[in-house]
N, C-alpha and C positions, 0 to 999 in steps of 0.2 A: 056838452054837445059832442056826439060821436064823430069820429073822423072817418070819412068815406075811403074805403080801400080803392086802389088803382086810380086815384085822383091826385092831382097837384103834387105835393111833396110826399105823398103816401103811395107811390107806385107808378106814377105817370112817367113817360119817356120825354126827356128834355132835348130840344134842338140846340140850344146855345152851347152846351158843353160838347156837342158832337164835333165841333171844330177842333177841340183839343184832342179828342179821341182819334179823329182822322189824322191829325199831325203825328201822334204817337204811333199809330198803325203804319203810317207811311214809311217810317224808318225800318220796319221789319217786313211788312207785307203790303206794298203799295197797291196791289190789285184789290185788296180788301178795303183800303182807304178810299179808292176810287168807287168801288161798289157801294160803300156806305154813303158817299156823296150823291151818287145816282139815286139811291133809295130815298134819301132825304129830299132831293129835288122833286121826285115823283110824288112824295107825300105832300109837299108844299103845293104842287100843281093841282092835286086832287082835293085837298082840303083846306088850303090856305096856310099861311105862315103863322103858326101858333107857338106859344111858349112851351106848352107841354101837351102830350097826346097819349091816349090809350084807346082800347076798343070802345067805340061809342062815346068818346070823350075828347074834346078839343078845347083848350083854354089859353089865354084869350087869343083872339085872332089879330092879325096884323102886328105881330110882335117883332120889332126891328132887329133886336139882338139875335134872334133865332136865325136871321138871314146873314147878318154881317160877320159873326164869328166863324161859322162854317165856310163862308166865302173866302175869308182870309186864309184858312187852311187849304182850301181848294186851289187857290192861287199858288201856294207853295208846292202843292202836289204836282201841278202841271207845268210850273214855270221854273223849277229848280233843276 
């Protein structure tokens, strides 16, 4: 069975690890970490909280970890 490009683990963008990326960015470029969080929230508002996304692709919807991990990083960005 062929693997679809730009889907799931073959090129999609994942929300869950964005929390770790925001945390790392916050140490050097806090404005970029804040922008990343704002972009993530906008994506959630417009398309739902998914595990992974790409152009024309969202899978699966209502994925709790995609909201909780970035939220933890955001709390540190704004409250430390």
